[in-house]
C-alpha positions, 0 to 999 in steps of 0.5 A: 350572208353565206350562212343565211338561207335567203329563199326560205326566209323570204318565203316565210316573211312574205307569207306572214305579210300576205296573211296580215294584209289579207286579213284586214279587209276580212276583219272590216268588210266581211258580211259574216260575223263568225268569219270576222271573229276568226280573222281577228283571232288570227290577226291577234295571234300573229301580232302577239307572237311577234310582239312577245317574242324578242328573238322572233322580233329581232330576227325580223329587224335583222333581216330588214336591216341586213344590207345595211348591217352587213355593209357596216360590218364589212367596212369596220372589218376592212378598216381593221384589216387595213390597219394591220396591213399598213402597220406591217408595211411600215415595219417591213419598210423600216427593216428591209432594204428597198427592192425595186421601184415599189420598195417593200410593196413590190412583191405584192403589187406590180403595175401589171397585176394591179391593172389586171385586178382592176379590170377583173373586178370591174367585169365582175361588178358589171356581170353581177349588178343585175343578176337575180341569182346574186346573193346581195340581190336576194338579200335586198329583196328579203329586206324589202319584205321584212320592212313591209312586215314591220310596217304592216305589224305596226298598222295592225297594232294600231288597229288593235289598240284603238278599241282598248281602254289603255291604247297608249300603253297597249300600243307600246307593247304590241308595236314594233317600236320598242324593238326598233329602239333597241340595240341591233344584233349585228352579224358576228364580227371581231371589230369593235368599231363604234358604228357597230353599237347601234339601234335597229331604227338607226340602221333602217334610217340609212336606207333613205339616201339619194343613191337608193331613191334614184337606183330604183328596184329593191333599193328604192322600195327599201328607202320608201318603206324605211321612211314610213317606218321611221314616221310610224315609230315617231308617232308610236313613241310620241303617243306612248311616251305618257306611259312613263309619266313624262311625255318627253321620254318617248321622244328622247329615246326615239332621238337617241335611237335614230342618232338625232336624224344624222343618217336620214337622207345622207 
């Protein structure tokens, strides 16, 4: 997260979201046809840019799932490091004589030092929990805005395809659904944990947990938006599955990407 320029990213994503939201009433309600045409052209250009650039779309999904992916990477890395520490401790225990009450651990941990660390950690968590300048707080806000962009993107894709001859095929192309069903690009990690081999939709489906819903603020918003995105992706996959010649394929891909729903509301 240190390499992520949160504030510029938030400004860019929020401006795109605001533009797409603002264009919709102009497209449908403005009395001047020429203004409507300009708004439609702008809307189509933005949606085409998002849907045709895999790199750009992957950036949006990565930002949308950043809190979840960073947590998974951290957990996987911590487990890997813990395994190394435990193996080292076993080796030292077998090859060194006991040195006091805590054996080979005595030079690393003492009751006083452990208590001091716990006290300091508790104070740090309390101080940073509601600090708006905290990086994690900012990343949560950025993820909310990116989730909003995915949802608005999908809604505009639906609007565009309603007037086309092959709406199902076009929806598959313009919607963020394809991107959400693809493998996520997680932050760099040396871990080979299976949890890091996951689809974008699966990552996003981690948001609607009971803890996030009752937490309020950005976490609660993320849970609500992600539930709407999962519903949207299900609808798009279902309506577009006939393009493959088999209506079951789209739903099968959806189920595989979301992990058969095991992460939703867990």
